[in-house]
mmCIF file of the protein (N, C-alpha, C, O) and its ligand, coordinates in Angstrom:
data_MODEL
# 
_entry.id   MODEL 
# 
loop_
_entity.id 
_entity.type 
_entity.pdbx_number_of_molecules 
1 polymer     1 
2 non-polymer 1 
# 
_entity_poly.entity_id                      1 
_entity_poly.type                           'polypeptide(L)' 
_entity_poly.nstd_linkage                   no 
_entity_poly.nstd_monomer                   no 
_entity_poly.pdbx_seq_one_letter_code       MGKHSKPVDCSMCNGTGKQTYNVDNKTEQRNCPGCHGTGKV 
_entity_poly.pdbx_seq_one_letter_code_can   MGKHSKPVDCSMCNGTGKQTYNVDNKTEQRNCPGCHGTGKV 
_entity_poly.pdbx_strand_id                 A 
# 
loop_
_entity_poly_seq.entity_id 
_entity_poly_seq.num 
_entity_poly_seq.mon_id 
_entity_poly_seq.hetero 
1 1  MET n 
1 2  GLY n 
1 3  LYS n 
1 4  HIS n 
1 5  SER n 
1 6  LYS n 
1 7  PRO n 
1 8  VAL n 
1 9  ASP n 
1 10 CYS n 
1 11 SER n 
1 12 MET n 
1 13 CYS n 
1 14 ASN n 
1 15 GLY n 
1 16 THR n 
1 17 GLY n 
1 18 LYS n 
1 19 GLN n 
1 20 THR n 
1 21 TYR n 
1 22 ASN n 
1 23 VAL n 
1 24 ASP n 
1 25 ASN n 
1 26 LYS n 
1 27 THR n 
1 28 GLU n 
1 29 GLN n 
1 30 ARG n 
1 31 ASN n 
1 32 CYS n 
1 33 PRO n 
1 34 GLY n 
1 35 CYS n 
1 36 HIS n 
1 37 GLY n 
1 38 THR n 
1 39 GLY n 
1 40 LYS n 
1 41 VAL n 
# 
loop_
_struct_asym.id 
_struct_asym.entity_id 
A 1 
B 2 
# 
loop_
_chem_comp.id 
_chem_comp.type 
_chem_comp.mon_nstd_flag 
ARG 'L-peptide linking' y 
ASN 'L-peptide linking' y 
ASP 'L-peptide linking' y 
CYS 'L-peptide linking' y 
GLN 'L-peptide linking' y 
GLU 'L-peptide linking' y 
GLY 'peptide linking'   y 
HIS 'L-peptide linking' y 
LYS 'L-peptide linking' y 
MET 'L-peptide linking' y 
PRO 'L-peptide linking' y 
SER 'L-peptide linking' y 
THR 'L-peptide linking' y 
TYR 'L-peptide linking' y 
VAL 'L-peptide linking' y 
ZN  non-polymer         . 
# 
_pdbx_entity_nonpoly.entity_id   2 
_pdbx_entity_nonpoly.name        ? 
_pdbx_entity_nonpoly.comp_id     ZN 
# 
_pdbx_nonpoly_scheme.asym_id         B 
_pdbx_nonpoly_scheme.entity_id       2 
_pdbx_nonpoly_scheme.mon_id          ZN 
_pdbx_nonpoly_scheme.ndb_seq_num     1 
_pdbx_nonpoly_scheme.pdb_seq_num     101 
_pdbx_nonpoly_scheme.auth_seq_num    101 
_pdbx_nonpoly_scheme.pdb_mon_id      ZN 
_pdbx_nonpoly_scheme.auth_mon_id     ZN 
_pdbx_nonpoly_scheme.pdb_strand_id   A 
_pdbx_nonpoly_scheme.pdb_ins_code    . 
# 
loop_
_atom_site.group_PDB 
_atom_site.id 
_atom_site.type_symbol 
_atom_site.label_atom_id 
_atom_site.label_alt_id 
_atom_site.label_comp_id 
_atom_site.label_asym_id 
_atom_site.label_entity_id 
_atom_site.label_seq_id 
_atom_site.pdbx_PDB_ins_code 
_atom_site.Cartn_x 
_atom_site.Cartn_y 
_atom_site.Cartn_z 
_atom_site.occupancy 
_atom_site.B_iso_or_equiv 
_atom_site.pdbx_formal_charge 
_atom_site.auth_seq_id 
_atom_site.auth_comp_id 
_atom_site.auth_asym_id 
_atom_site.auth_atom_id 
_atom_site.pdbx_PDB_model_num 
ATOM   1   N  N  . MET A 1 1  ? -121.899 -135.117 -117.303 1.00 0.00 ? 1   MET A N  1 
ATOM   2   C  CA . MET A 1 1  ? -122.386 -133.735 -117.228 1.00 0.00 ? 1   MET A CA 1 
ATOM   3   C  C  . MET A 1 1  ? -121.272 -132.821 -116.741 1.00 0.00 ? 1   MET A C  1 
ATOM   4   O  O  . MET A 1 1  ? -120.619 -133.119 -115.741 1.00 0.00 ? 1   MET A O  1 
ATOM   5   N  N  . GLY A 1 2  ? -121.052 -131.722 -117.428 1.00 0.00 ? 2   GLY A N  1 
ATOM   6   C  CA . GLY A 1 2  ? -120.088 -130.731 -116.967 1.00 0.00 ? 2   GLY A CA 1 
ATOM   7   C  C  . GLY A 1 2  ? -118.679 -130.941 -117.483 1.00 0.00 ? 2   GLY A C  1 
ATOM   8   O  O  . GLY A 1 2  ? -117.850 -130.034 -117.416 1.00 0.00 ? 2   GLY A O  1 
ATOM   9   N  N  . LYS A 1 3  ? -118.402 -132.125 -117.994 1.00 0.00 ? 3   LYS A N  1 
ATOM   10  C  CA . LYS A 1 3  ? -117.028 -132.382 -118.423 1.00 0.00 ? 3   LYS A CA 1 
ATOM   11  C  C  . LYS A 1 3  ? -116.646 -131.553 -119.643 1.00 0.00 ? 3   LYS A C  1 
ATOM   12  O  O  . LYS A 1 3  ? -115.468 -131.265 -119.856 1.00 0.00 ? 3   LYS A O  1 
ATOM   13  N  N  . HIS A 1 4  ? -117.623 -131.176 -120.430 1.00 0.00 ? 4   HIS A N  1 
ATOM   14  C  CA . HIS A 1 4  ? -117.299 -130.473 -121.673 1.00 0.00 ? 4   HIS A CA 1 
ATOM   15  C  C  . HIS A 1 4  ? -117.585 -128.976 -121.597 1.00 0.00 ? 4   HIS A C  1 
ATOM   16  O  O  . HIS A 1 4  ? -117.473 -128.257 -122.590 1.00 0.00 ? 4   HIS A O  1 
ATOM   17  N  N  . SER A 1 5  ? -117.952 -128.526 -120.418 1.00 0.00 ? 5   SER A N  1 
ATOM   18  C  CA . SER A 1 5  ? -118.116 -127.087 -120.269 1.00 0.00 ? 5   SER A CA 1 
ATOM   19  C  C  . SER A 1 5  ? -116.745 -126.454 -120.069 1.00 0.00 ? 5   SER A C  1 
ATOM   20  O  O  . SER A 1 5  ? -115.733 -127.153 -120.030 1.00 0.00 ? 5   SER A O  1 
ATOM   21  N  N  . LYS A 1 6  ? -116.714 -125.158 -119.945 1.00 0.00 ? 6   LYS A N  1 
ATOM   22  C  CA . LYS A 1 6  ? -115.416 -124.496 -119.826 1.00 0.00 ? 6   LYS A CA 1 
ATOM   23  C  C  . LYS A 1 6  ? -114.695 -124.942 -118.566 1.00 0.00 ? 6   LYS A C  1 
ATOM   24  O  O  . LYS A 1 6  ? -115.327 -125.222 -117.547 1.00 0.00 ? 6   LYS A O  1 
ATOM   25  N  N  . PRO A 1 7  ? -113.368 -125.008 -118.636 1.00 0.00 ? 7   PRO A N  1 
ATOM   26  C  CA . PRO A 1 7  ? -112.609 -125.461 -117.469 1.00 0.00 ? 7   PRO A CA 1 
ATOM   27  C  C  . PRO A 1 7  ? -112.761 -124.497 -116.308 1.00 0.00 ? 7   PRO A C  1 
ATOM   28  O  O  . PRO A 1 7  ? -112.836 -123.281 -116.487 1.00 0.00 ? 7   PRO A O  1 
ATOM   29  N  N  . VAL A 1 8  ? -112.804 -125.057 -115.144 1.00 0.00 ? 8   VAL A N  1 
ATOM   30  C  CA . VAL A 1 8  ? -112.867 -124.241 -113.931 1.00 0.00 ? 8   VAL A CA 1 
ATOM   31  C  C  . VAL A 1 8  ? -111.743 -124.669 -113.008 1.00 0.00 ? 8   VAL A C  1 
ATOM   32  O  O  . VAL A 1 8  ? -111.192 -125.761 -113.147 1.00 0.00 ? 8   VAL A O  1 
ATOM   33  N  N  . ASP A 1 9  ? -111.410 -123.811 -112.076 1.00 0.00 ? 9   ASP A N  1 
ATOM   34  C  CA . ASP A 1 9  ? -110.377 -124.153 -111.116 1.00 0.00 ? 9   ASP A CA 1 
ATOM   35  C  C  . ASP A 1 9  ? -110.755 -125.401 -110.345 1.00 0.00 ? 9   ASP A C  1 
ATOM   36  O  O  . ASP A 1 9  ? -111.889 -125.559 -109.894 1.00 0.00 ? 9   ASP A O  1 
ATOM   37  N  N  . CYS A 1 10 ? -109.795 -126.270 -110.206 1.00 0.00 ? 10  CYS A N  1 
ATOM   38  C  CA . CYS A 1 10 ? -110.009 -127.499 -109.453 1.00 0.00 ? 10  CYS A CA 1 
ATOM   39  C  C  . CYS A 1 10 ? -110.317 -127.164 -107.992 1.00 0.00 ? 10  CYS A C  1 
ATOM   40  O  O  . CYS A 1 10 ? -109.631 -126.354 -107.368 1.00 0.00 ? 10  CYS A O  1 
ATOM   41  N  N  . SER A 1 11 ? -111.350 -127.798 -107.467 1.00 0.00 ? 11  SER A N  1 
ATOM   42  C  CA . SER A 1 11 ? -111.755 -127.489 -106.094 1.00 0.00 ? 11  SER A CA 1 
ATOM   43  C  C  . SER A 1 11 ? -110.846 -128.148 -105.069 1.00 0.00 ? 11  SER A C  1 
ATOM   44  O  O  . SER A 1 11 ? -110.818 -127.754 -103.903 1.00 0.00 ? 11  SER A O  1 
ATOM   45  N  N  . MET A 1 12 ? -110.104 -129.152 -105.512 1.00 0.00 ? 12  MET A N  1 
ATOM   46  C  CA . MET A 1 12 ? -109.237 -129.855 -104.561 1.00 0.00 ? 12  MET A CA 1 
ATOM   47  C  C  . MET A 1 12 ? -107.973 -129.075 -104.264 1.00 0.00 ? 12  MET A C  1 
ATOM   48  O  O  . MET A 1 12 ? -107.400 -129.193 -103.180 1.00 0.00 ? 12  MET A O  1 
ATOM   49  N  N  . CYS A 1 13 ? -107.542 -128.281 -105.221 1.00 0.00 ? 13  CYS A N  1 
ATOM   50  C  CA . CYS A 1 13 ? -106.285 -127.537 -105.059 1.00 0.00 ? 13  CYS A CA 1 
ATOM   51  C  C  . CYS A 1 13 ? -106.475 -126.049 -105.309 1.00 0.00 ? 13  CYS A C  1 
ATOM   52  O  O  . CYS A 1 13 ? -105.500 -125.298 -105.348 1.00 0.00 ? 13  CYS A O  1 
ATOM   53  N  N  . ASN A 1 14 ? -107.705 -125.621 -105.476 1.00 0.00 ? 14  ASN A N  1 
ATOM   54  C  CA . ASN A 1 14 ? -108.013 -124.218 -105.727 1.00 0.00 ? 14  ASN A CA 1 
ATOM   55  C  C  . ASN A 1 14 ? -107.301 -123.686 -106.967 1.00 0.00 ? 14  ASN A C  1 
ATOM   56  O  O  . ASN A 1 14 ? -106.947 -122.509 -107.026 1.00 0.00 ? 14  ASN A O  1 
ATOM   57  N  N  . GLY A 1 15 ? -107.095 -124.533 -107.933 1.00 0.00 ? 15  GLY A N  1 
ATOM   58  C  CA . GLY A 1 15 ? -106.523 -124.098 -109.204 1.00 0.00 ? 15  GLY A CA 1 
ATOM   59  C  C  . GLY A 1 15 ? -105.018 -124.037 -109.241 1.00 0.00 ? 15  GLY A C  1 
ATOM   60  O  O  . GLY A 1 15 ? -104.445 -123.596 -110.237 1.00 0.00 ? 15  GLY A O  1 
ATOM   61  N  N  . THR A 1 16 ? -104.366 -124.464 -108.187 1.00 0.00 ? 16  THR A N  1 
ATOM   62  C  CA . THR A 1 16 ? -102.915 -124.405 -108.171 1.00 0.00 ? 16  THR A CA 1 
ATOM   63  C  C  . THR A 1 16 ? -102.285 -125.602 -108.876 1.00 0.00 ? 16  THR A C  1 
ATOM   64  O  O  . THR A 1 16 ? -101.161 -125.509 -109.369 1.00 0.00 ? 16  THR A O  1 
ATOM   65  N  N  . GLY A 1 17 ? -102.990 -126.711 -108.926 1.00 0.00 ? 17  GLY A N  1 
ATOM   66  C  CA . GLY A 1 17 ? -102.441 -127.918 -109.510 1.00 0.00 ? 17  GLY A CA 1 
ATOM   67  C  C  . GLY A 1 17 ? -101.564 -128.707 -108.556 1.00 0.00 ? 17  GLY A C  1 
ATOM   68  O  O  . GLY A 1 17 ? -101.070 -129.784 -108.889 1.00 0.00 ? 17  GLY A O  1 
ATOM   69  N  N  . LYS A 1 18 ? -101.380 -128.160 -107.373 1.00 0.00 ? 18  LYS A N  1 
ATOM   70  C  CA . LYS A 1 18 ? -100.518 -128.819 -106.384 1.00 0.00 ? 18  LYS A CA 1 
ATOM   71  C  C  . LYS A 1 18 ? -101.279 -129.031 -105.095 1.00 0.00 ? 18  LYS A C  1 
ATOM   72  O  O  . LYS A 1 18 ? -102.183 -128.270 -104.752 1.00 0.00 ? 18  LYS A O  1 
ATOM   73  N  N  . GLN A 1 19 ? -100.902 -130.058 -104.403 1.00 0.00 ? 19  GLN A N  1 
ATOM   74  C  CA . GLN A 1 19 ? -101.396 -130.233 -103.058 1.00 0.00 ? 19  GLN A CA 1 
ATOM   75  C  C  . GLN A 1 19 ? -100.201 -130.323 -102.135 1.00 0.00 ? 19  GLN A C  1 
ATOM   76  O  O  . GLN A 1 19 ? -99.172  -130.910 -102.468 1.00 0.00 ? 19  GLN A O  1 
ATOM   77  N  N  . THR A 1 20 ? -100.362 -129.730 -100.978 1.00 0.00 ? 20  THR A N  1 
ATOM   78  C  CA . THR A 1 20 ? -99.278  -129.684 -100.011 1.00 0.00 ? 20  THR A CA 1 
ATOM   79  C  C  . THR A 1 20 ? -99.519  -130.693 -98.900  1.00 0.00 ? 20  THR A C  1 
ATOM   80  O  O  . THR A 1 20 ? -100.611 -130.783 -98.339  1.00 0.00 ? 20  THR A O  1 
ATOM   81  N  N  . TYR A 1 21 ? -98.489  -131.434 -98.605  1.00 0.00 ? 21  TYR A N  1 
ATOM   82  C  CA . TYR A 1 21 ? -98.559  -132.412 -97.524  1.00 0.00 ? 21  TYR A CA 1 
ATOM   83  C  C  . TYR A 1 21 ? -97.500  -132.076 -96.492  1.00 0.00 ? 21  TYR A C  1 
ATOM   84  O  O  . TYR A 1 21 ? -96.405  -131.624 -96.826  1.00 0.00 ? 21  TYR A O  1 
ATOM   85  N  N  . ASN A 1 22 ? -97.832  -132.298 -95.271  1.00 0.00 ? 22  ASN A N  1 
ATOM   86  C  CA . ASN A 1 22 ? -96.850  -132.123 -94.209  1.00 0.00 ? 22  ASN A CA 1 
ATOM   87  C  C  . ASN A 1 22 ? -96.353  -133.488 -93.763  1.00 0.00 ? 22  ASN A C  1 
ATOM   88  O  O  . ASN A 1 22 ? -97.118  -134.319 -93.272  1.00 0.00 ? 22  ASN A O  1 
ATOM   89  N  N  . VAL A 1 23 ? -95.056  -133.700 -93.945  1.00 0.00 ? 23  VAL A N  1 
ATOM   90  C  CA . VAL A 1 23 ? -94.462  -134.979 -93.611  1.00 0.00 ? 23  VAL A CA 1 
ATOM   91  C  C  . VAL A 1 23 ? -93.231  -134.727 -92.741  1.00 0.00 ? 23  VAL A C  1 
ATOM   92  O  O  . VAL A 1 23 ? -92.265  -134.107 -93.187  1.00 0.00 ? 23  VAL A O  1 
ATOM   93  N  N  . ASP A 1 24 ? -93.269  -135.197 -91.532  1.00 0.00 ? 24  ASP A N  1 
ATOM   94  C  CA . ASP A 1 24 ? -92.123  -135.039 -90.628  1.00 0.00 ? 24  ASP A CA 1 
ATOM   95  C  C  . ASP A 1 24 ? -91.633  -133.601 -90.563  1.00 0.00 ? 24  ASP A C  1 
ATOM   96  O  O  . ASP A 1 24 ? -90.438  -133.336 -90.692  1.00 0.00 ? 24  ASP A O  1 
ATOM   97  N  N  . ASN A 1 25 ? -92.560  -132.682 -90.363  1.00 0.00 ? 25  ASN A N  1 
ATOM   98  C  CA . ASN A 1 25 ? -92.225  -131.262 -90.249  1.00 0.00 ? 25  ASN A CA 1 
ATOM   99  C  C  . ASN A 1 25 ? -91.680  -130.667 -91.533  1.00 0.00 ? 25  ASN A C  1 
ATOM   100 O  O  . ASN A 1 25 ? -91.168  -129.548 -91.530  1.00 0.00 ? 25  ASN A O  1 
ATOM   101 N  N  . LYS A 1 26 ? -91.782  -131.393 -92.619  1.00 0.00 ? 26  LYS A N  1 
ATOM   102 C  CA . LYS A 1 26 ? -91.402  -130.834 -93.906  1.00 0.00 ? 26  LYS A CA 1 
ATOM   103 C  C  . LYS A 1 26 ? -92.652  -130.709 -94.763  1.00 0.00 ? 26  LYS A C  1 
ATOM   104 O  O  . LYS A 1 26 ? -93.630  -131.439 -94.596  1.00 0.00 ? 26  LYS A O  1 
ATOM   105 N  N  . THR A 1 27 ? -92.584  -129.763 -95.681  1.00 0.00 ? 27  THR A N  1 
ATOM   106 C  CA . THR A 1 27 ? -93.707  -129.582 -96.585  1.00 0.00 ? 27  THR A CA 1 
ATOM   107 C  C  . THR A 1 27 ? -93.360  -130.183 -97.942  1.00 0.00 ? 27  THR A C  1 
ATOM   108 O  O  . THR A 1 27 ? -92.322  -129.885 -98.533  1.00 0.00 ? 27  THR A O  1 
ATOM   109 N  N  . GLU A 1 28 ? -94.249  -131.024 -98.405  1.00 0.00 ? 28  GLU A N  1 
ATOM   110 C  CA . GLU A 1 28 ? -94.039  -131.662 -99.693  1.00 0.00 ? 28  GLU A CA 1 
ATOM   111 C  C  . GLU A 1 28 ? -95.153  -131.257 -100.637 1.00 0.00 ? 28  GLU A C  1 
ATOM   112 O  O  . GLU A 1 28 ? -96.321  -131.219 -100.250 1.00 0.00 ? 28  GLU A O  1 
ATOM   113 N  N  . GLN A 1 29 ? -94.795  -130.957 -101.867 1.00 0.00 ? 29  GLN A N  1 
ATOM   114 C  CA . GLN A 1 29 ? -95.803  -130.626 -102.861 1.00 0.00 ? 29  GLN A CA 1 
ATOM   115 C  C  . GLN A 1 29 ? -95.889  -131.731 -103.894 1.00 0.00 ? 29  GLN A C  1 
ATOM   116 O  O  . GLN A 1 29 ? -94.880  -132.232 -104.390 1.00 0.00 ? 29  GLN A O  1 
ATOM   117 N  N  . ARG A 1 30 ? -97.120  -132.096 -104.202 1.00 0.00 ? 30  ARG A N  1 
ATOM   118 C  CA . ARG A 1 30 ? -97.326  -133.122 -105.217 1.00 0.00 ? 30  ARG A CA 1 
ATOM   119 C  C  . ARG A 1 30 ? -98.404  -132.656 -106.160 1.00 0.00 ? 30  ARG A C  1 
ATOM   120 O  O  . ARG A 1 30 ? -99.229  -131.813 -105.807 1.00 0.00 ? 30  ARG A O  1 
ATOM   121 N  N  . ASN A 1 31 ? -98.401  -133.200 -107.359 1.00 0.00 ? 31  ASN A N  1 
ATOM   122 C  CA . ASN A 1 31 ? -99.460  -132.883 -108.273 1.00 0.00 ? 31  ASN A CA 1 
ATOM   123 C  C  . ASN A 1 31 ? -100.802 -133.311 -107.691 1.00 0.00 ? 31  ASN A C  1 
ATOM   124 O  O  . ASN A 1 31 ? -100.931 -134.389 -107.112 1.00 0.00 ? 31  ASN A O  1 
ATOM   125 N  N  . CYS A 1 32 ? -101.777 -132.460 -107.855 1.00 0.00 ? 32  CYS A N  1 
ATOM   126 C  CA . CYS A 1 32 ? -103.101 -132.746 -107.333 1.00 0.00 ? 32  CYS A CA 1 
ATOM   127 C  C  . CYS A 1 32 ? -103.713 -133.928 -108.079 1.00 0.00 ? 32  CYS A C  1 
ATOM   128 O  O  . CYS A 1 32 ? -103.691 -133.958 -109.310 1.00 0.00 ? 32  CYS A O  1 
ATOM   129 N  N  . PRO A 1 33 ? -104.259 -134.902 -107.350 1.00 0.00 ? 33  PRO A N  1 
ATOM   130 C  CA . PRO A 1 33 ? -104.866 -136.054 -108.009 1.00 0.00 ? 33  PRO A CA 1 
ATOM   131 C  C  . PRO A 1 33 ? -106.184 -135.718 -108.687 1.00 0.00 ? 33  PRO A C  1 
ATOM   132 O  O  . PRO A 1 33 ? -106.664 -136.474 -109.532 1.00 0.00 ? 33  PRO A O  1 
ATOM   133 N  N  . GLY A 1 34 ? -106.766 -134.590 -108.318 1.00 0.00 ? 34  GLY A N  1 
ATOM   134 C  CA . GLY A 1 34 ? -108.058 -134.229 -108.886 1.00 0.00 ? 34  GLY A CA 1 
ATOM   135 C  C  . GLY A 1 34 ? -107.953 -133.681 -110.297 1.00 0.00 ? 34  GLY A C  1 
ATOM   136 O  O  . GLY A 1 34 ? -108.847 -133.877 -111.120 1.00 0.00 ? 34  GLY A O  1 
ATOM   137 N  N  . CYS A 1 35 ? -106.848 -132.990 -110.569 1.00 0.00 ? 35  CYS A N  1 
ATOM   138 C  CA . CYS A 1 35 ? -106.685 -132.340 -111.883 1.00 0.00 ? 35  CYS A CA 1 
ATOM   139 C  C  . CYS A 1 35 ? -105.358 -132.738 -112.520 1.00 0.00 ? 35  CYS A C  1 
ATOM   140 O  O  . CYS A 1 35 ? -105.003 -132.215 -113.577 1.00 0.00 ? 35  CYS A O  1 
ATOM   141 N  N  . HIS A 1 36 ? -104.631 -133.641 -111.906 1.00 0.00 ? 36  HIS A N  1 
ATOM   142 C  CA . HIS A 1 36 ? -103.354 -134.137 -112.423 1.00 0.00 ? 36  HIS A CA 1 
ATOM   143 C  C  . HIS A 1 36 ? -102.358 -133.000 -112.637 1.00 0.00 ? 36  HIS A C  1 
ATOM   144 O  O  . HIS A 1 36 ? -101.568 -133.029 -113.582 1.00 0.00 ? 36  HIS A O  1 
ATOM   145 N  N  . GLY A 1 37 ? -102.396 -132.023 -111.778 1.00 0.00 ? 37  GLY A N  1 
ATOM   146 C  CA . GLY A 1 37 ? -101.392 -130.959 -111.824 1.00 0.00 ? 37  GLY A CA 1 
ATOM   147 C  C  . GLY A 1 37 ? -101.723 -129.815 -112.740 1.00 0.00 ? 37  GLY A C  1 
ATOM   148 O  O  . GLY A 1 37 ? -100.932 -128.882 -112.874 1.00 0.00 ? 37  GLY A O  1 
ATOM   149 N  N  . THR A 1 38 ? -102.867 -129.861 -113.372 1.00 0.00 ? 38  THR A N  1 
ATOM   150 C  CA . THR A 1 38 ? -103.210 -128.780 -114.302 1.00 0.00 ? 38  THR A CA 1 
ATOM   151 C  C  . THR A 1 38 ? -103.889 -127.611 -113.606 1.00 0.00 ? 38  THR A C  1 
ATOM   152 O  O  . THR A 1 38 ? -103.806 -126.474 -114.070 1.00 0.00 ? 38  THR A O  1 
ATOM   153 N  N  . GLY A 1 39 ? -104.549 -127.885 -112.509 1.00 0.00 ? 39  GLY A N  1 
ATOM   154 C  CA . GLY A 1 39 ? -105.286 -126.843 -111.809 1.00 0.00 ? 39  GLY A CA 1 
ATOM   155 C  C  . GLY A 1 39 ? -106.667 -126.583 -112.368 1.00 0.00 ? 39  GLY A C  1 
ATOM   156 O  O  . GLY A 1 39 ? -107.440 -125.807 -111.806 1.00 0.00 ? 39  GLY A O  1 
ATOM   157 N  N  . LYS A 1 40 ? -106.973 -127.232 -113.473 1.00 0.00 ? 40  LYS A N  1 
ATOM   158 C  CA . LYS A 1 40 ? -108.284 -127.054 -114.106 1.00 0.00 ? 40  LYS A CA 1 
ATOM   159 C  C  . LYS A 1 40 ? -108.987 -128.399 -114.250 1.00 0.00 ? 40  LYS A C  1 
ATOM   160 O  O  . LYS A 1 40 ? -108.361 -129.440 -114.453 1.00 0.00 ? 40  LYS A O  1 
ATOM   161 N  N  . VAL A 1 41 ? -110.288 -128.337 -114.140 1.00 0.00 ? 41  VAL A N  1 
ATOM   162 C  CA . VAL A 1 41 ? -111.072 -129.545 -114.368 1.00 0.00 ? 41  VAL A CA 1 
ATOM   163 C  C  . VAL A 1 41 ? -112.245 -129.220 -115.291 1.00 0.00 ? 41  VAL A C  1 
ATOM   164 O  O  . VAL A 1 41 ? -113.039 -130.103 -115.614 1.00 0.00 ? 41  VAL A O  1 
HETATM 165 ZN ZN . ZN  B 2 .  ? -106.411 -129.942 -108.536 1.00 0.00 2 101 ZN  A ZN 1 
# 
């Protein structure tokens, strides 16, 4: 259900396609696992 409706912003990354991690006082960006970096689901 919902997979074939219009794409919406990914809730895990708010549509950015990236997730930010803080590692040893540095910020790392990785592709969001929820939308694989597309920002849409
Ligand atoms: Zn996402």
